[in-house]
C-alpha positions, -999 to +999 in steps of 0.1 A: +354-854+251+364-816+251+336-793+264+342-754+258+327-734+285+312-701+275+311-673+298+276-659+304+290-623+306+305-627+271+271-642+258+251-613+274+275-587+259+273-603+225+235-603+227+232-567+239+257-555+209+235-573+185+203-556+198+222-523+194+229-529+159+195-538+150+179-507+166+156-491+142+167-457+131+132-442+132+133-451+172+160-426+177+153-389+180+183-371+170+180-373+132+145-360+135+156-331+158+182-322+130+155-323+104+131-302+124+160-276+131+171-276+096+134-269+084+132-241+109+164-227+098+153-229+060+120-212+068+139-182+086+163-182+057+133-177+031+116-150+053+148-130+059+159-134+022+124-120+011+126-091+034+162-082+023+150-086-013+120-062-008+140-038+013+170-037-009+150-030-041+124-007-022+150+015-001+173+020-032+143+031-054+147+067-046+186+071-050+194+095-078+214+077-106+237+092-131+225+100-166+247+081-193+250+094-228+255+064-250+267+065-287+260+035-306+281+020-334+255+032-360+258+069-348+226+068-326+228+087-294+207+081-263+207+096-229+192+078-197+195+063-163+209+029-165+179+007-150+191-029-150+214-051-172+204-085-189+218-113-210+201-127-241+206-149-271+209-130-303+190-144-333+207-155-365+198-122-383+214-101-355+245-122-355+249-120-393+250-083-392+278-082-367+316-082-373+335-115-370+353-103-339+320-096-322+305-130-334+335-148-320+332-129-286+295-139-283+303-175-295+329-177-266+304-165-241+281-194-248+261-175-276+249-150-250+254-111-252+248-084-229+225-055-230+215-025-206+180-011-201+182+028-199+154+049-187+154+076-214+121+093-203+108+121-226+076+100-233+059+130-250+088+132-275+097+095-279+065+076-271+085+052-248+101+054-214+128+027-218+151+016-243+175-015-245+210-008-257+231-041-266+268-042-255+280-049-290+262-017-301+280+005-276+307+028-292+313+052-263+296+060-228+301+095-212+284+113-183+282+151-193+277+173-161+251+195-180+228+167-183+195+172-160+168+149-147+135+166-145+105+151-127+073+167-139+035+166-131+027+152-167+045+129-191+070+114-166+106+126-164+125+145-190+162+139-195+182+163-213+199+198-210+188+233-199+185+258-229+168+286-214+151+297-182+123+323-183+111+341-152+083+366-154+086+366-191+123+373-190+150+351-202+177+350-177+212+340-192+235+319-172+210+308-146+215+274-132+190+250-116+208+254-082+209+291-081+193+310-054+171+330-079+159+299-098+150+280-064+132+310-050+111+313-082+106+275-083+093+274-047+071+304-053+055+287-084+050+255-066+032+274-038+009+289-062+002+254-079-003+242-044-029+270-037-046+263-070-050+226-061-064+236-026-089+258-041-101+234-067-100+204-045-113+217-012-127+252-014-147+249-047-154+214-036-171+226-003-190+251-023-203+224-047-212+202-017-232+230-001-253+234-034-257+198-037-271+195-002-296+222-008-307+206-040-312+172-022-333+191+004-356+202-024-359+168-037-364+153-002-393+179+005-408+170-029-409+133-018-420+138+016-446+165+012-451+172-025-446+203-047-475+222-033-463+219+004-450+247+024-420+226+032-410+223-005-415+260-010-392+268+020-366+242+007-368+257-028-362+292-014-332+280+006-319+266-025-321+298-044-303+315-018-277+291-014-271+291-052-268+327-052-242+329-025-226+298-040-222+315-075-205+345-059-180+325-040-175+303-070-167+334-091-143+346-065-124+315-063-123+309-102-109+343-105-081+338-079-073+303-098-070+322-131-049+350-116-024+324-101-024+305-133-016+336-153+014+344-130+027+307-133+024+308-171+051+336-171+077+314-159+091+282-178+122+263-185+132+252-219+149+219-221+166+201-251+169+165-253+200+146-267+188+147-301+182+185-302+144+187-299+132+215-274+104+211-247+092+242-228+080+230-193+060+255-170+080+261-139+051+252-117+050+218-136+085+208-124+085+188-092+123+183-090+152+192-112+188+185-107+220+178-126+224+141-122+261+139-130+271+169-109+257+159-076+276+160-045+270+134-016+249+160+004+230+168-026+222+133-033+210+128+002+188+158-002+172+144-034+167+110-018+149+124+013+130+149-007+117+119-029+107+100+003+088+131+016+068+133-016+062+096-016+047+096+020+028+130+019+016+134-017-009+121-040+000+098-069+005+108-105+014+094-138-010+064-134+004+058-098+039+052-111+052+085-096+044+108-068+031+097-033+008+072-018-007+093+012-043+085+000-035+047+000-017+050+036-046+069+050-072+043+035-051+013+046-048+026+081-085+037+084-099+004+071-078-016+093-087+004+124-124+002+114-119-036+111-105-040+145-133-020+160-158-042+143-141-076+148-129-072+184-164-070+203-180-095+179-152-121+183-149-118+220-186-120+226-188-151+206-161-167+224-174-156+258-207-172+249-191-205+237-167-208+266-185-196+296-223-198+290-231-224+262-238-261+272-210-282+258-225-306+235-227-316+198-243-282+188-214-262+203-188-285+188-204-280+154-203-242+158-166-245+167-160-265+137-178-242+114-159-213+129-126-232+122-135-239+088-145-201+081-109-194+083-101-216+052-129-200+030-113-182+001-112-145+006-128-135-026-158-154-014-161-130+014-158-101-011-186-114-030-207-117+001-198-083+012-208-070-020-242-088-021-252-084+016-234-053+029-234-031-003-267-043-021-290-054+007-280-035+036-266-004+020-296-004-005-320-005+025-301+024+041-304+045+009-342+037+005-348+048+042-324+076+047-310+088+014-341+085-011-335+117-023-301+107-038-315+077-056-309+063-082-273+072-073-262+051-045-248+065-011-242+033+009-256+009-018-222+005-034-186-003-021-172+018+005-147+021+034-175+009+058-185-021+039-147-031+032-140-030+069-170-051+079-162-076+051-127-080+065-140-082+100-160-114+089-128-127+072-109-123+104-134-131+131-125-168+132-090-159+143-102-137+171-127-162+183-101-191+185-075-170+201-101-156+228-114-190+236-079-202+243-071-173+263-104-178+286-096-215+289-061-206+301-075-187+331-072-209+362-104-224+373-096-216+410-098-179+403-134-184+390-143-206+420-126-180+444-146-152+430-179-172+430-171-182+466-169-146+477-204-139+463-197-125+430-222-134+401-211-152+370-210-119+350-192-102+376-166-129+377-162-129+339-160-090+338-136-084+368-115-117+369-117-138+337-117-111+311-087-089+323-066-119+325-075-131+291-068-097+275-031-107+263-047-136+246-075-116+231-048-089+218-028-119+202-060-126+183-064-090+172-027-088+163-031-117+138-065-102+124-047-069+117-019-087+101-043-107+077-067-081+072-043-052+063-027-072+035-060-086+018-066-072-017-091-097-034-124-088-014-114-054-014-116-050-052-155-058-049-164-037-019-148-002-022-111+001-032-104+021-062-072+029-084-074+065-075-097+082-048-105+118-055-114+125-020-103+109+014-130+094+037-122+123+062-121+158+051-135+193+060-169+189+043-198+182+063-204+154+080-164+152+079-163+115+080-176+098+048-176+060+054-196+053+021-167+068+001-143+047-018-107+045-008-072+036-018-052+008-004-015-002-004-021-038-014-042-029-042-018-001-051+009-028-055-013-048-078-024-018-098+012-006-104+028-039-110+002-052-135-021-024-145+001+004-155+010+017-187+047+006-183+055-022-161+092-011-160+083+024-146+061+008-121+084-019-109+104+003-084+070+017-070+060-020-063+089-027-041+089+008-023+051+004-018+058-032-005+083-018+019+058+007+032+029-019+035+052-044+055+065-013+078+029-002+083+017-036+095+048-040+116+040-008+133+003-014+141+013-049+154+041-035+174+018-011+191-007-040+199+023-060+212+031-034+236-003-030+249-004-069+253+029-070+272+017-043+295-014-062+303+008-094+309+030-075+334-002-060+352-015-094+360+019-114+365+020-133+398-017-129+403-027-165+393-029-190+423 
């Protein structure tokens, strides 16, 4: 009988090989590492792609474009800036009116045809800002050098040619927009317009505010002491004196405004559109005018930088689709700083109590869970709470106690900068509390024990040992709060943000800081221009450029906070034991 002997080593190797083959893929980490890495890369690509898209469309908004003069097959002539191109599918009626060659070309292209959207401007003449031109309707396209692009204070841009330039009631033949004489006259006219704006906005506003304060003093004396009291008579006499002085100042300022306007009315530019219709534009109403098809590289850069300067430093016009956004920049920055001032101490104090003083138990755990859940409450709910509690309850009480003479017109009993900042402080306080608690927990226990062993009290230990070393973590929470609060829009729509704020929260009128005033915000400005403007096509470029500005503003504020946090980290590096 044959007996085949099997080596034990061979058997063991076969068993090991079998076990390797049967190993579950889920027990190996490499595939999941690749999945996690791929997910990270995908997220980074999406973020970078979003930033590139916004930056590309926003930064290119102010680049001056050439003006095309398009002649169509039916003899219609239009002039405008090419805005964007698109493809569409013509309907049967449109195809039936085309020649066989054009229909064949469209059929070969899958039934699709191209078209271009031109910004034709001249809304006061045409009743529209943009016009589509299909590719099969285009006969010729030219770029005449005499076509000018005019940015006006009203009615949007004008596109056409210069017919006549009048300066001081004299028509000057042969004068061009880039001649020194025209540039000087335009600068002087714009300076007079700025002076008129300054008088009407600030100086006359200050006179009216002075009269209003005197009037309210009379009302307050009447409410406090009655009409027969000496206080009322004194207040009424002061009001009469202030009114007389104010009338004199008002007449002087009004006379100056009328004189400046009369001078500006003597200078104008007469333009003619591509169809031959004329339009006289006062020289002071021209913000910027240039021959779009005759600009050199340096001149294009000048126009581009001039538009950026206007965007950052001036007020909006034309339903926020043109002009600047300085009030929105100021309002966003002021609201965010006020929010930080409110949320930082409240969040830090709450975290200190929960971590250092409160007895750990079910109640503290419930409070922590509630704080974490607050971070998931929809922001519009905070807006409703801010309107109901801050504006109506707290603000209404303040009005009744300190501003009764203003009633029924509310002072603090309506939306304003202060209530908006406090509302967003409530929205972001959970972030600060959680970050501060984590920072406090990260301070080594040995440092607390060493301080207590040296005779320091618990508060002295917290103030001199724990808090300084937890500040970098606290700054992290504040950075996250700023990033979220600066971009919130929904609650602000209920507690103070407006489409156009006539006055800034800080000005030269006593008491100089007006926290009760409504304000503009970059986030709401984006919403308003993109979805509430008269023409969405005209507002689309402003949406992108305002988004770029908002991202930049948040990044700058966060960068400053990060620099402070890093300095705090370096200050205490190596001090732990």
